[in-house]
Structure formats: structure tokens, C-alpha cells
C-alpha positions, 0 to 999 in steps of 0.5 A: 422473876417472881410476880405476886400480890399482897393484901396490906391493911391500913392503907387509906390514901395515896400517901399510904400508897407512896409510903408502902411503894417507897419501902418495898422499892428499897428491898434488894431484888425488887424491880416493880411495885404498885400499891392501891389503897382502894383495894388494899393490894400491892403488886410486886415484881421481884427476884425469888426469895424476897417475900419475907423482906418485902413483908418486913419492909411493909410492916416496918413502914407501919402497915400489916400484911395479914397471913 
């Protein structure tokens, strides 16, 4: 199990948090997601090797994950 935090640009409200959380939860291997629009952080607990798929899901939901 891998726990990590990503910075996500563009979240401005609780609706954004829900959109990001829903998108990330759909990624196979993700077990837990917590998004916070005030800090711009998303905490993720997932299987190893899901990092790229999570970043892609966030991007596809309309938000940016800076490098």
C-alpha cells in the first residue's frame, strides 16, 4: 500500500473536492482519497503503480497536477 499527497491546481470549492475525489476513486487500486480545496492537496492511499493513472484521472476531471 502506498500513501502519498498531490498538489492539485484549480480546486476552489467543496464541489471541486467531490469531483476530484470521485475521479480518483474510479482508478483501480485506489483505496482512500481525501481532497481539500483550501490547501489544494489530495491525499491518496492506493496500490503501488497507480500514480500515473491517478494524475491522469485528475487531469481528465479538469484539474492540473503540477510536476
